[in-house]
N, C-alpha and C positions, 0 to 999 in steps of 0.2 A: 504494500499500500504505499502511495507517495504522500508527501506533505503538502503537495500543491495540486490544485484542481487543474485539469486539462481544458482550459477555455480556448477553443479553436472556432467557435461558431459566431463570433462577434460580427464578422463580415456578412453572415447569413442574416443576422438580426437587422443589420443596416440595409441590406438588400430588401428584407420584408418590410421595413419602415418606409423605404422609398417606394415600393410597390403600393403600399397602403396609402401613401400620400397621393399618388397618381389616381388610385381608385376612388379615393374620397373626392378628389377634384371632379373626376368624370361623373360620379354618382351625384354630387351636388348640382352639377350642370344639367344632368338629366332630369332631376326632380324639379329644378326650376323651370326647365323647359316644359315639362308635363303641366305644371301649375299655370304657366304662361299660355299654353295651348287652350286650357279650359277657360281662362279668363278672356283670351282673344275671341273664342267661340262665343262665349256669353255676350261680349261687347258687339260682336258682329250680328247676333240675333237681335239683341235689344236696340241696337242704334241703326246699323246700316240696313238691315232687312226690313225692320220696322218702318223706317223712314222711306224705303223704296216702295213697300206695299201700300203704305198710306198715300204716297203720291200716286201710285197706280190706281188706288180706289177713287181718288179725287179726279184723276184724268179720265178714267173710265166712265165715271158717273157723269162727267161733263159731256163726254162723247155719246153717251146714252141720251142725255137730254137733247143734244144737237139732233141726233138721229130721229128722236121722237118729234121734234119741232119740225124737221123737214118732212116727216111723214105727214104730219098734221097739215103742213102747207100744201103738200101734194094732193091731199084729200080735198082740200078747199079749192084747189085750182081747178080749171076747166079740163086740164089734162090728166086723166086718171091713169095714164100708162105707167107712171113712175111709182105708183103706190105700192105695187108688189116689191119693186126694188127696194123702196124705202122701208118696207116692212122687213125685208130680209136684213137690211142694215141695222134696224132696231133690234132684231133677234140676235145678230152677231154682237152688237154692243152689250146687250143684256148678258149674253153668255160670257163676254170678257169681264164684265163687272162681277157676275157670279164667281168666276175663277179667281179674281182678286180677293173676293170676300172669303173664299175658302182658303186661299193662301194665308190670309191674316189669321184665320182660326188655326191652321196648322202651325203657323209661326208661334202663336201664344201657347199651344200645346207643347211645342218643341222646347220653348223657354222653360215651361214648368217641368217638363221631363228632364231637361239638362240640369236644372237646379236640383230636382229630386235625386237623380242618378249620380251626380258628381259630388254632392256634399259628403256623403260617407267616404268616398274615395279620396276627396281632398283632405279630409281629417287624418286618413292613414298616411297620405303624402306629407302632411305637416309632422306627423309623428316620426316618419322616416327622416325627414329634414332635421328635426330635433336630435335624433339619434346619431345622424352623420356629423352634425355640428358639435353636439355635446359630448356624448359617450365616446365616439370614435375619435374626436379631438383629444379627449383625455387619454385615450388608449396610445395615441401618438406621443404624447407627453411622457406617459409612463414608459413606452419603449425607449425614449430617449434617455430617461433616467436609468433603465436597465443596462443600456449600452454603455453609458458613462461608468456605472458600477462595475460592470464586467471589464471594461477597459482598465479601470483603476485597479481592480483585483488582479488582472493578468499582468499588470506592471509591477506588482509587489514582488520583491525577491523572496525566494524561498528561504526559510530559516536554515542556518547551517546544520548539518546532522551532528548529533551529539556523539562524541566519542568518549565511551566510558573510561578509556585507558588514560586519556588526556587529563581527566579530572582527578585521577588517582594519584 
């Protein structure tokens, strides 16, 4: 049995620490990206898509009113030949308005579903973020301390062997 420990794996610990730091950097970036994707999707639905379909509702409503006015004008005029064409235009405008109303309903439903489905996942992502920043950050600090302690220990000279004959 030797008086000194065989510390030969400090380099392996340093390599592991470096790999852990790289992993933590990439994992934090991935978690931030996932959170950002959910936030961007929510904002896209709440702002961009809502504004788009509100504008479509307004524009298609005006187009329907215009088509109805033209059909009414064609009915009142002496020339009845345009009435069928104007009625078809009113039907198309009504279908377009109905489509926009349906899109708005789907949009509101999608917003609710996104909130409902993403909240539990976002809570888990926040826990993971806390783990990566807190616990794993402490693990890196502790690894540093272990490495320093092992390097200090490896640098200590072994005590000289006792020679019973020399003391006598």
